[in-house]
C-alpha positions as CSV (number, residue, x, y, z in Angstrom):
1,M,110.4,126.9,177.0
2,I,107.4,124.6,177.5
3,A,104.0,126.3,177.3
4,S,100.5,124.9,177.8
5,V,98.4,126.5,175.1
6,Y,94.6,126.9,175.1
7,M,93.8,127.3,171.4
8,P,90.3,128.7,170.8
9,K,90.4,132.0,168.9
10,C,94.2,131.5,168.4
11,A,95.1,133.0,171.8
12,G,97.8,130.4,172.0
13,A,99.2,131.4,168.6
14,R,99.5,135.0,169.9
15,L,101.3,133.9,173.0
16,M,103.8,131.8,171.0
17,H,104.4,134.8,168.7
18,E,105.0,137.1,171.7
19,I,107.5,134.7,173.2
20,Q,109.4,134.4,169.9
21,V,109.5,138.2,169.5
22,A,110.7,138.8,173.1
23,H,113.2,136.0,173.0
24,P,114.2,135.2,169.4
25,G,115.7,131.7,168.9
26,T,114.3,130.3,172.2
27,P,113.1,126.8,171.6
28,V,109.4,126.4,172.4
29,I,107.3,123.2,173.0
30,A,103.6,123.9,172.9
31,I,101.3,121.4,174.8
32,S,97.5,121.4,174.6
33,G,94.5,119.3,175.2
34,Q,93.2,120.8,172.0
35,F,95.9,119.1,169.9
36,R,94.8,115.7,168.6
37,S,96.7,112.6,169.5
38,G,99.1,111.5,166.8
39,L,99.7,115.1,165.6
40,P,103.2,115.3,164.0
41,A,105.5,116.9,166.6
42,A,107.2,119.1,164.1
43,G,104.4,119.3,161.5
44,T,102.1,122.0,160.2
45,T,100.7,123.0,163.7
46,A,104.2,123.5,165.0
47,R,105.1,125.7,162.0
48,M,101.9,127.7,162.3
49,L,102.6,128.5,166.0
50,G,106.3,129.1,165.3
51,V,107.4,126.4,167.8
52,Q,109.8,123.5,167.5
53,R,107.4,120.9,168.8
54,V,103.7,120.3,169.7
55,L,102.4,117.7,172.1
56,A,98.9,116.6,172.8
57,K,97.6,116.3,176.4
58,P,97.5,114.0,178.1
59,L,101.2,113.3,177.6
60,S,103.7,111.0,179.2
61,R,107.0,112.0,180.8
62,N,108.7,110.1,178.0
63,D,106.8,112.1,175.4
64,L,108.0,115.4,177.0
65,L,111.6,114.1,177.4
66,E,111.7,113.0,173.7
67,A,110.5,116.4,172.6
68,V,113.1,118.2,174.7
69,R,115.9,115.9,173.4
70,A,114.8,116.5,169.8
71,I,115.5,120.2,170.4
72,I,118.5,120.3,172.7
73,G,119.9,116.8,172.4
74,S,120.6,114.2,175.0
75,P,122.5,114.9,178.2
76,S,126.2,114.2,178.0
């Protein structure tokens, strides 16, 4: 799942938690204009949100594809 997250007051963190509870094990990529550019994709923010990757907006198609491939692998 790819979710655009608006972070003030941690509403985005609540959404990510609800997704994980409803669908355990579902890989989630969180994107937000509130994330800073250069944020480690699988770093502290990703762990805090309980997601596999975070991406800062604006993002390129390649950034998104790289994040998806990191989680599910390349197409065969």
